[in-house]
VOLUMVO-677568 format. One line per field, with one value per residue (C-alpha): x, y, z; residue in one letter; residue number from 1. Coordinates in Angstrom, 2 decimals. Each point is the difference from the previous one (the first is absolute). Last residue first. Layout:
residues N
east	c(X:...)
north	c(Y:...)
up	c(Z:...)
resn	c(a:...)
resi	c(NUM:...)
end
This chain:
residues 177
east	c(-103.48:2.67:2.94:1.34:0.46:-0.11:-3.79:-0.13:-2.45:2.08:-1.59:2.82:0.67:2.69:2.51:2.05:3.70:-0.08:2.90:-2.09:-2.53:2.42:-1.36:-3.00:2.15:-2.19:2.92:0.58:-3.68:0.03:3.12:-1.46:-3.17:2.07:2.04:-3.26:-1.33:3.31:0.37:-3.63:0.61:3.17:-1.91:-2.63:2.76:1.48:-3.39:-0.41:3.54:-0.73:1.82:2.91:0.14:2.13:2.17:2.04:1.61:3.30:0.31:2.66:-0.50:-1.38:-0.38:-3.05:0.85:-2.64:0.56:-3.67:0.10:2.28:-2.18:-3.18:1.62:1.34:-3.47:-1.55:2.48:-0.68:-3.76:0.42:0.13:-3.78:-1.99:1.16:-1.91:2.44:-1.20:-0.94:2.73:2.61:-1.23:-0.37:3.13:2.19:-1.09:0.27:3.53:0.05:1.08:-0.46:-0.28:-2.12:3.01:-1.20:2.16:3.25:3.09:-0.49:1.04:-3.55:0.26:-3.76:0.00:3.55:-0.39:-3.42:1.52:2.90:-2.39:-2.08:3.08:1.20:-3.46:-0.10:3.47:-1.01:-3.14:2.07:2.38:-2.86:-1.59:3.29:0.65:-3.45:0.70:3.20:-2.01:0.82:2.00:0.78:3.11:0.88:3.68:0.31:-2.96:-2.96:-2.47:0.00:-2.00:-0.75:0.79:-1.87:-0.16:3.65:0.88:-0.20:2.83:0.77:-3.54:-0.89:3.09:-0.93:-3.55:1.36:2.39:-2.82:-2.36:2.55:0.79:-3.59:1.09:-2.53:-2.67:-0.84:-2.76:-0.18:-2.86)
north	c(-106.38:-0.18:-2.44:0.87:3.57:2.73:0.10:3.77:0.18:-2.26:0.10:-0.45:-3.06:0.18:-2.46:1.40:0.57:3.78:1.48:0.55:2.13:2.79:2.48:1.32:0.94:2.97:2.39:-1.47:0.49:3.63:0.83:-1.78:2.12:3.19:-1.12:-0.89:3.57:1.56:-2.37:0.58:3.80:-0.52:-2.31:2.68:2.50:-2.45:-0.54:3.76:0.33:-2.58:-3.30:-0.62:-2.07:-2.69:-1.14:-3.13:-2.19:-1.56:-1.27:-0.25:-2.47:0.60:-2.63:-0.95:-1.82:-0.70:0.97:0.62:3.77:0.41:-2.10:1.81:3.42:-0.86:-1.25:3.24:1.99:-2.10:0.29:3.71:-0.57:-0.16:-0.43:-0.74:-2.77:-2.90:-2.71:-2.97:1.12:-0.91:-3.49:-1.21:1.85:-1.55:-3.57:0.70:1.32:3.49:1.64:3.73:3.06:2.83:2.30:2.13:-0.94:0.74:0.74:-2.46:0.12:-0.50:1.66:0.89:3.78:0.55:-2.33:1.48:3.48:-1.23:-1.74:3.17:2.12:-2.47:-0.03:3.80:0.15:-2.58:2.00:3.10:-1.97:-1.65:3.38:1.39:-3.09:-0.38:1.60:-2.03:-3.22:-2.47:-3.21:-1.23:-1.44:-1.59:-0.68:3.02:-1.25:2.40:-2.02:-2.87:-2.99:-1.89:-3.66:-2.09:-2.21:-1.17:-2.80:-2.62:1.71:-1.63:-0.19:3.50:1.35:-1.81:1.37:3.54:-0.37:-1.21:2.71:2.74:-1.47:0.86:3.64:2.03:2.03:2.89:0.94:-3.52:-0.48)
up	c(-150.51:2.67:0.05:-3.47:1.17:-2.64:-0.39:0.26:2.89:2.19:3.40:2.48:2.13:2.57:1.37:2.87:-0.61:-0.20:-1.92:-3.16:1.91:0.91:-2.54:1.97:3.00:1.00:-0.57:-3.47:-0.87:1.20:-2.02:-3.03:0.18:0.16:-3.02:-1.73:0.16:-1.01:-2.95:-1.02:-0.14:-2.04:-2.34:-0.61:-0.73:-2.56:-1.64:-0.42:-1.34:-2.69:0.12:-2.34:-3.17:-1.64:2.90:-0.63:2.61:0.94:3.56:2.65:2.86:3.45:2.72:2.02:3.21:2.63:3.64:0.71:0.44:-3.03:-2.32:1.00:-0.30:-3.48:-1.04:1.25:-2.04:-3.08:0.56:-0.65:-3.77:-0.26:3.22:3.55:1.85:0.21:2.36:-2.20:-2.39:2.59:0.85:-3.57:-1.16:2.72:-0.83:-3.74:0.11:-1.42:-3.27:0.21:-2.27:1.40:0.21:2.88:2.98:-1.82:2.12:2.83:3.66:1.27:3.40:-0.01:0.35:-1.28:-2.99:-0.70:-0.11:-2.13:-2.41:-0.25:-0.79:-2.65:-1.58:-0.09:-1.57:-2.63:-0.74:-0.62:-2.26:-1.88:-0.67:-1.35:-2.13:-1.56:-3.39:-0.27:-0.23:2.80:0.12:3.43:1.52:3.29:0.73:2.33:2.08:0.11:-2.08:2.50:-1.22:3.23:0.69:2.53:3.08:-0.04:2.41:-2.79:-1.93:-3.37:-1.40:1.22:-1.78:-3.23:0.19:0.39:-2.95:-2.31:1.26:-0.63:-3.45:-1.00:-0.41:1.87:-1.79:2.28:2.40:1.37:2.42)
resn	c(n:i:g:p:s:l:g:w:d:d:a:a:l:r:a:a:g:e:r:l:f:l:y:d:g:r:q:v:a:v:c:l:r:l:t:w:h:l:v:r:f:i:e:g:w:l:r:l:r:s:k:e:a:e:m:f:f:h:v:p:i:d:i:i:r:r:g:n:r:k:a:l:i:a:l:e:t:g:y:l:f:w:p:c:t:i:r:n:f:a:r:l:a:f:d:r:r:l:v:y:g:g:s:l:a:d:s:i:g:l:s:f:l:a:g:w:i:r:t:l:l:t:g:l:l:h:r:r:y:v:m:s:l:l:t:v:p:v:i:f:e:s:e:p:l:r:r:n:a:r:v:g:s:l:g:r:d:r:g:l:l:a:l:a:r:t:f:f:a:p:d:y:y:y:e:l:n)
resi	c(177:176:175:174:173:172:171:170:169:168:167:166:165:164:163:162:161:160:159:158:157:156:155:154:153:152:151:150:149:148:147:146:145:144:143:142:141:140:139:138:137:136:135:134:133:132:131:130:129:128:127:126:125:124:123:122:121:120:119:118:117:116:115:114:113:112:111:110:109:108:107:106:105:104:103:102:101:100:99:98:97:96:95:94:93:92:91:90:89:88:87:86:85:84:83:82:81:80:79:78:77:76:75:74:73:72:71:70:69:68:67:66:65:64:63:62:61:60:59:58:57:56:55:54:53:52:51:50:49:48:47:46:45:44:43:42:41:40:39:38:37:36:35:34:33:32:31:30:29:28:27:26:25:24:23:22:21:20:19:18:17:16:15:14:13:12:11:10:9:8:7:6:5:4:3:2:1)
end
């Protein structure tokens, strides 16, 4: 769910990193790194700044609640190893951009490494205030659901050694049709 147009160089760099480091499960586009850059029309600057502050606050809250240690849980830009992606996306339930937070929780709870790299992206339009308030409501709702799921241990399934079979409704697994 990319809200912005990412520079394709991000994907090239991410694939190269995954090729060099076999212990790496994924690469996240981090918009909050000092080397990251985005191009935005001047008319959107004040709205983008307020939204940036809100996103930073949410990421800090999630970092404190779930011990994530990341600065951008909402970027939506990832390159993942196929084995990790197949198992992770079978369990992720959060909609829209919130799946990034759930993916970070899943990786953290199971000792998987997802690293951040800077990204360049382009923002052509901003969301309406009504849509933004709706997203804030969904963020609060899903944050509570994530807290309950973490407490139940729902994200520890990758550490288990037992073989399991899961119905694959999306057709991602070559072993299940």
